[in-house]
Every structure is written in C-alpha cells, then in structure tokens.
C-alpha positions in Angstrom: -131.3 1.7 2.0 -132.7 4.9 0.3 -131.6 8.3 -0.2 -131.7 11.2 -2.3 -130.1 14.5 -2.1 -132.8 16.5 -3.9 -136.0 15.5 -1.9 -137.1 13.4 1.0 -138.7 10.5 -1.2 -135.5 8.7 -3.0 -133.3 8.4 -0.2 -130.3 6.8 -1.5 -126.8 7.1 -0.1 -125.2 8.0 -3.6 -128.2 10.7 -4.1 -128.9 12.5 -0.7 -127.3 15.0 1.1 -124.8 14.0 3.8 -124.5 15.5 6.9 -121.2 15.4 8.1 -119.8 16.5 11.8 -116.6 17.3 13.1 -117.0 17.3 17.0 -119.8 15.4 19.5 -122.5 17.5 20.4 -123.4 17.5 24.2 -124.7 14.1 25.2 -127.9 13.9 27.4 -127.9 11.5 30.4 -130.3 11.0 33.0 -128.9 10.2 36.3 -130.1 9.1 39.5 -128.9 11.6 41.9 -126.9 14.8 41.7 -123.3 15.1 40.7 -122.2 15.0 44.0 -123.7 12.4 45.7 -123.0 9.9 42.5 -119.7 11.2 42.8 -119.1 10.3 46.9 -121.5 6.6 45.6 -120.4 6.1 42.3 -124.1 4.8 41.4 -125.0 3.8 38.1 -125.7 5.7 35.1 -128.8 5.0 33.2 -130.3 5.6 29.6 -127.0 7.4 28.7 -127.6 8.3 25.4 -125.5 9.4 22.4 -126.9 12.8 21.6 -125.7 13.3 17.9 -123.8 11.0 15.7 -120.7 13.2 15.1 -117.4 11.9 16.3 -113.7 10.5 15.1 -113.1 8.1 12.3 -110.0 6.4 12.5 -108.1 3.7 10.9 -108.5 4.5 7.5 -112.0 5.0 8.2 -113.0 1.8 9.0 -113.3 2.3 12.7 -116.0 4.7 14.5 -115.4 6.0 18.0 -117.9 7.4 20.2 -117.5 8.7 24.2 -119.4 9.1 26.4 -117.7 11.4 29.4 -119.6 10.8 32.4 -121.2 14.3 34.3 -118.6 17.0 36.0 -117.6 16.3 39.0 -117.0 12.8 39.0 -113.6 10.9 39.3 -114.5 8.1 37.0 -113.6 7.0 33.5 -115.3 7.7 30.3 -116.7 4.7 28.2 -116.0 4.3 24.7 -118.3 2.6 21.7 -116.2 1.7 18.7 -117.1 -0.3 15.4 -114.4 -2.0 13.8 -115.7 -3.2 9.9 -114.2 -5.9 8.2 -115.2 -6.9 4.6 -115.3 -10.2 3.1 -115.3 -11.0 -0.5 -116.5 -8.6 -3.3 -117.7 -6.3 -1.0 -116.5 -2.6 0.2 -116.4 0.4 2.7 -118.8 3.2 1.3 -120.3 4.1 -1.9 -119.4 2.2 -5.3 -118.5 5.3 -7.0 -116.4 8.1 -5.8 -117.7 10.8 -4.9 -120.3 9.4 -2.7 -120.9 8.7 0.9 -118.8 7.2 3.4 -118.5 4.3 5.5 -119.9 6.3 8.9 -121.4 9.1 7.1 -124.5 10.4 8.8 -127.8 11.0 7.4 -130.7 13.0 9.1 -133.5 12.3 9.3 -133.8 8.3 9.8 -136.6 5.7 10.1 -138.9 8.1 11.0 -137.3 8.9 14.0 -136.7 12.8 13.8 -133.1 12.3 14.6 -129.6 11.4 13.0 -128.5 8.1 12.4 -125.1 6.6 12.2 -124.5 4.7 8.5 -123.1 1.6 8.1 -122.5 1.8 4.1 -121.1 -0.6 1.8 -121.1 -1.5 -1.8 -120.6 -4.3 -4.2 -117.4 -4.7 -5.8 -118.2 -7.2 -8.6 -118.4 -6.5 -11.9 -122.1 -6.0 -13.3 -122.1 -8.9 -15.5 -121.0 -11.5 -13.1 -123.7 -13.0 -10.7 -124.4 -11.9 -7.7 -122.2 -12.9 -4.6 -125.1 -12.8 -2.3 -123.2 -13.7 1.7 -120.0 -14.2 0.4 -119.5 -10.6 0.0 -120.2 -9.3 3.4 -119.3 -6.5 6.1 -118.9 -7.3 9.6 -119.4 -4.6 11.9 -118.1 -5.3 15.5 -119.6 -2.8 18.4 -117.3 -3.0 21.5 -117.6 -1.0 25.2 -114.2 -0.2 26.8 -116.5 -0.7 30.2 -118.9 -3.1 29.9 -122.3 -2.0 30.0 -126.1 -2.8 30.7 -130.2 -2.7 29.1 -128.1 -1.6 26.0 -131.0 -0.5 23.4 -130.1 0.1 19.7 -132.7 0.8 17.0 -131.8 -0.2 13.1 -133.5 1.5 10.3 -133.6 1.6 6.8 -133.6 -2.2 6.5 -135.0 -2.2 2.9 -134.8 -3.0 -0.9 -134.5 -1.9 -4.6 -134.8 -4.1 -7.5 -131.8 -4.4 -9.1 -130.2 -2.6 -6.6 -129.8 -4.0 -3.4 -131.7 -6.9 -1.0 -130.8 -6.2 2.8 -130.0 -8.5 4.6 -128.5 -8.2 8.4 -127.8 -10.3 11.3 -126.8 -9.8 14.9 -124.6 -12.1 17.0 -121.9 -12.2 19.3 -123.8 -11.3 22.4 -127.3 -12.1 24.2 -129.9 -9.9 22.9 -133.9 -9.9 22.1 -136.5 -7.9 19.9 -138.3 -5.2 21.2 -140.0 -3.8 17.7 -140.0 -4.3 14.4 -141.4 -2.1 11.2 -144.3 -3.7 9.3 -141.7 -4.3 6.2 -138.8 -6.4 8.2 -139.0 -10.2 7.8 -136.8 -13.0 9.7 -135.1 -13.1 12.9 -131.7 -11.4 12.8 -129.9 -14.9 12.9 -127.5 -16.5 10.1 -130.5 -18.8 8.8 -133.1 -16.3 9.3 -131.7 -12.7 9.0 -133.6 -9.7 9.3 -134.7 -8.9 5.7 -136.2 -5.6 4.2 -139.3 -6.4 2.0 -140.0 -3.1 -0.1 -137.6 0.9 -0.7 -139.4 2.9 2.1 -139.0 6.7 2.1 -136.1 6.3 5.3 -136.0 9.8 6.2 -140.0 9.3 7.2 -140.9 6.0 7.4 -140.2 3.1 10.3 -141.4 0.2 8.4 -137.5 -0.9 7.8 -136.5 -0.1 11.8 -135.6 -2.9 14.3 -135.2 -2.1 18.0 -133.5 -5.0 19.9 -131.9 -4.8 23.3 -129.0 -6.3 24.9 -129.7 -7.1 29.1 -125.5 -7.4 29.7 -123.5 -6.8 31.1 -122.5 -6.7 27.3 -118.5 -5.8 26.1 -119.1 -6.4 22.3 -121.7 -7.8 19.6 -121.4 -8.4 16.0 -123.7 -7.1 12.9 -123.4 -8.6 9.6 -124.5 -7.2 6.3 -124.8 -8.4 3.0 -126.7 -8.1 -0.2 -129.3 -10.5 -1.5 -130.0 -9.2 -4.4 -129.7 -11.7 -7.9 -129.1 -9.4 -10.7 -128.3 -6.0 -11.3 -129.8 -3.0 -13.2 -128.1 0.1 -13.9 -128.6 1.9 -10.2 -125.6 1.6 -8.0 -125.3 -1.1 -5.7 -124.8 0.9 -2.6 -126.6 -0.3 0.8 -126.9 0.7 4.0 -128.4 0.6 7.5 -128.4 3.4 10.1 -127.7 3.2 13.9 -130.0 5.3 16.2 -131.3 5.5 19.5 -128.1 4.2 21.4 -128.9 4.1 25.1 -127.6 1.9 27.7 -126.9 1.8 31.1 -123.4 2.4 32.9 -121.3 1.2 36.6 -118.4 4.0 35.8 -116.4 2.6 38.8 
C-alpha cells in the first residue's frame, strides 16, 4: 500500500494523514419492512452496511470490533464483526517506525470508492541487511461474526507494490467465497498457492486498480485473510504495507 500525508499522490501509511475516530457513525440499513412489522415477524435484514470505519480497539490493539444494532423497536440482539490479528515470524502490527499509523487506523478515501477504509497495517521487522523473509513473515486476520451472516460482500483495496519496500500478497480462506470483481492491477486467485498480488504502485485514494471485491454466500461465521510481503530486497524506504477493508455488507437473521 502507499499513502502520503501531504498529497494524494503518494499514499504510504508512514507519510499520509490518518483519520482516527472514537465512536461509530450511525449504520445504514435497508430493511424489507417497517420496524413494527419486522419486530412482529422477525424478518431478515438485508444489505446491512457499516456506514463508517470507526469503533472500539481492544486486546492490546490486535482486535477490532464493529457492532451493528438492529432498528429501534425490535427485540433482537446486535451482531458484532470482530477482526483478530496474529503475526508469524518477522512481522508486526502497524508501522515500522514509531509515530506512524497503527494496525487498524482509518484512511479516507481508499480504492477510488470515495469513502473510508479500515487498515490492516503491518511491517517487516527483520534487519535490512538480511534477506527478505517472504511468507514466513505474515499477518493472519480472522474475521468473525457473533451470529452467522449471509450474502457477505467485502471489498479489499490497495493491493499493490513499491520496489524495495513491499510487494503485497493476500490470501482468503476459512470459508467458501467467490471473486466478484478485481482491479486491473491485480493478479492471482486469492489462495495460498496463488495469492492476490499487486502489480504496481497506485494512487490508493483515487485508483481502483488494486481493489478486489469478494462474496461469501454463507451462512458464514468466520473467514481468514493472510497478508505478507513478497519483496526480495530492501531500499531505504520504510517496509510498511497495508490493505484496507471497505464496503462490508451482509444479510442477517437477528432472531
């Protein structure tokens, strides 16, 4: 990934303005019936959308939680989407250097979508005079829901590369899914043997070339994103890398 703190043309995590927020915006939801009818019949909610990427970060910054609360007047429970990060080998959460973006910082806009995205931000920790670690250094991000959801759609943005810095590789597993669309700069199939790969550096705020949209028919309770750096040598640039989570929508049977 790449973002800039002063201009939209070089959008690397260590050099761009990061937008943090403290509370959720009101989520947007399209329902098939009014609240009283829904409460009486427990109709499923469709196209539930998290309107903004802001929320609670816990567990030492490695777990992110977003809560969707059904419309008022219903006697149903909310549903949480949680993201839990685990790191293997010479990889860590957040920026390579102090003062840079944290793991789940929010950037706005991302992927030419005109809206914010939630960062999965990580960096290699191996000294620069040592060989690049490849997939042996990786972040694993488990997405889970407190109630199963169906027709889950997510867009991941900013799968790209910068020579001597990062060469994004992203895998999706743990549930049955299909690709809906991909940007012109993406290759691979999203599996461990053929991960999604970025082909160039893009303007991550305005370009969709590094975007991948996927769909889980479900019901699904969890899935996993594995993310790593395939660069083979280092320049003097920081080794931060990031993909962003955007446009999460799903259907949901609350009760």
